[in-house]
N, C-alpha and C positions, 0 to 999 in steps of 0.2 A: 606604791609602798616598797619598801626594800626589801628581800624578806632578808637581810642579814640584821636588823635594826629588831628585829621580834615581832609580839602581837603590838595594837595599837594601845597603848598604856588610860586611857578613857574610854574603852568600851565599841559599844556597835552606834551607829547613828540609824538610826530608823526616818523614813519616809510614810510621814504620816498621809501628807496631799498632797496630792498636784493639783492644780487649770493654770492654764496659760493665761503667767501672769501672775500667778501666788504661788510658792511653796513652805509645806509648813514639815519641819524636819524635830524628830525630839528623841536624848538623850539622856542621862542620868547624869554624866557630867555637867550638864545646861542648867542641871537644877544644883547641884552641889557643888559646884567650880564658878562662882564669878568670874577669873579670871580667865576661862577658859570663853566663857561670851564675848569677853572685849578679848581675846585676839580671835575670833570668827567675826567679828565687828569691823574689828580692823583688816580684817581679808577680804571679806563683802565690800567694802565702802573700794575699792581698788576697781569690784566690777564696774560698767559702763550699767546700765539700764537698771541695776537696781534703786531703787526708790524708796523704800521701806525696811528696817530688819524691828518687829516686835520680838521681846523674851516676854517670854511666861514660867520665870522662878519658878511655878506650881505647880507646871506642867512637864517641868524639863521641855517646852518648846520652846522653836524658837521660830516666827512668819517673815517668810521673805517674800517684796512684793519688786517684782522687774517688769521693766519691758520686753515683752517679749524677743519683739526685732535687733534689739543690744546683746540679749547675754540669754546662752541657751542653759536648762536645766540640768542639765548635765555635767554643766563647770561648774556652778555654783552650788550644789552637793559636795564634789567633786572641791570643791575649794574649804565648803563647808568643815569636809571630814579630816583635810590635811593639818588647816587649822587648830583642829581641835584633838586633833594623834584620835579621831575614831576611825571603824573597821567603815566602808562603803556600802551601802544600801548595791541590791543585782544592777547590773546594766539597762535592764530591760525596764523596773518597775517605771519609770521616766517614761517610758515611751505605752503607746497607749496598743492596742493587739491588732486592732484594725481600726481602718483610717473610716470612720463616722460622716453625716453630715453636718455636722459639727465641725468637728475638724477641718472638714474639707472647704466647708464656709469664713471658716478662720483664713485659709490660704491666701483663699481668692482678696480678702478685701482683703488680706499682708501686702498682696502683689498690685492694686489697686491704689493704698496708700500709700507703696512704693514709686510707684508709677506718677502718681501727684506729686508727689517729691520732688522726683526727676524731672519733668516738663515745667517745673515752677522756683525752680534753682533752691528745692528744701524752704520755701515759704510757706507752703497748705497742704493741710492731707484733708484725710476725711475723716477726717475732725469737724474741719471748715466748712468743708465741701458742700455738704451733706447739711447740716443746717441752714448752710448760706439758699445753698438750690430749695430748700425748702418757705424759705422767707421770699426770696421773688416769685416764685408760686403763688406763694398768700396773698406778693403784692398784685399778679397777673388775676388771679381770682377776683377781688377787689375791683378792679377799674374793668376788668368784662367780662361782667358776671352770665356771663354766653353760654360758657359751656355747664352740662349740665353735674357731667361727667369728675371736675375738677370737686373735689372737698373746700368747704365755705374756707373765705380767706382766716378767718379769729381759729379757726380748728388750726391751718397752717402754720399761721405763724407761734400757736401756741408749742405745736410739733417740734418747731424750728429753733425755738426758746426749749422747750424743755431737751431736745437731744445736743444743744449746745451744752449747758446747764451738767449733766450727765457725762459728758464726755471731756469736760476739762474740768468736772470737780478737784481732785488734787489741786489744782492750780488755785480755784477758787478759794479753796480752804487750809491752802498755806501757803499762795501768794507767791506763789514757783512758778512765777513763767516762764524760764528757761526753760523747766522739762519737757513743756510741750512740742520742742524745738530741738529734742531727745540731747540733752545735756542734762548729764548726771545734776543731782546738787552740791552743793559744796561737800557736803556733809552731813552724815544719818541722823538722826536725834531719837536720842530713844523713847522709845511709849511705852508711858504707863497700860497694864495688863489693860482695864476697864475703858481705855479710849480708841475709838473705833481707827 
């Protein structure tokens, strides 16, 4: 913000919750001024990796769902604050205080995913490789049931299917096949408050 312009006209932006892939912010302007939400929606649609924006007029909050590998939460918050003319929350609010095992595991999974995308020419990621490996292991277990260390073939097949469906939920429910290849949807549709 340029200090010569004075304080932001619409107050401050509050970070309610952040988990990689989901970011919720709140401001009184989101409750009282629908035109501010429209400006934010336009600004957010321009960011790569943002898949969904949900506005709750009742609470004055915005839920932004994004692909963590394609955009950073700091970028999203900055874009929202700028578009809505709000004061940004503290810069350190989005960063974890220490590297937890979960954060380390997510980082390792991202690196493995990037490696598989690079090796396959951006065609196959871990969301496809893991269920495929389980399905192949299921077939092996079905044909060669000699090894007692392997789970039963039907369990492996179920896990394969369940993991695949869980990891591709957005594409299956929304019919948005392009999102799995890292392409951003052509536009974000407003989601009613009660819809999951």
